[in-house]
C-alpha positions as CSV (number, residue, x, y, z in Angstrom):
1,E,101.4,239.7,100.2
2,L,103.7,241.4,102.5
3,E,100.8,241.6,105.0
4,V,99.4,238.1,104.6
5,L,103.2,236.8,105.4
6,Q,103.4,239.0,108.5
7,L,100.0,237.8,109.7
8,Q,101.1,234.4,109.1
9,E,103.9,235.0,111.2
10,K,102.2,235.8,113.9
11,M,99.9,233.3,113.8
12,E,102.5,230.8,115.3
13,N,102.4,232.3,118.4
14,F,98.3,232.3,118.7
15,L,97.0,230.1,121.7
16,T,94.9,227.3,120.2
17,Q,92.9,224.3,121.6
18,E,95.7,221.8,120.5
19,N,99.1,224.0,121.9
20,L,96.9,225.3,125.1
21,E,98.4,222.6,127.5
22,M,101.7,222.8,125.9
23,Q,101.7,226.8,126.5
24,V,100.5,226.4,129.7
25,Q,103.2,224.1,130.9
26,D,106.1,226.4,129.1
27,A,104.8,229.3,130.9
28,L,105.2,227.5,134.4
29,D,108.5,225.7,133.2
30,S,110.0,229.5,132.4
31,W,108.7,231.5,135.5
32,K,109.6,234.9,136.2
33,T,109.8,237.3,139.4
34,Y,108.7,240.6,139.2
35,N,109.2,240.9,143.2
36,W,112.0,243.9,142.8
37,A,112.5,247.7,143.1
38,I,114.7,250.5,142.2
39,S,115.5,252.6,144.6
40,S,115.7,256.5,144.6
41,T,119.7,256.3,144.0
42,G,119.1,253.5,140.9
43,L,120.2,250.5,143.1
44,L,118.4,247.4,142.5
45,G,116.7,245.7,145.7
46,A,114.6,242.5,145.8
47,Q,113.0,240.4,148.8
48,Q,115.2,237.6,149.8
49,G,118.3,239.0,147.9
50,Q,117.1,238.1,144.2
51,C,117.3,240.5,141.4
52,P,116.0,240.2,137.9
């Protein structure tokens, strides 16, 4: 029974034909940049001064 509940909880995040367009739009509206690096001294560096 617990396993069924856990699977039902995970199903809420599945992509379906019905929610695909909404999920794509959400991804486009909340983009993230991974264009940054950590120097050998531990400092964060990013192109154009943007850090995560």
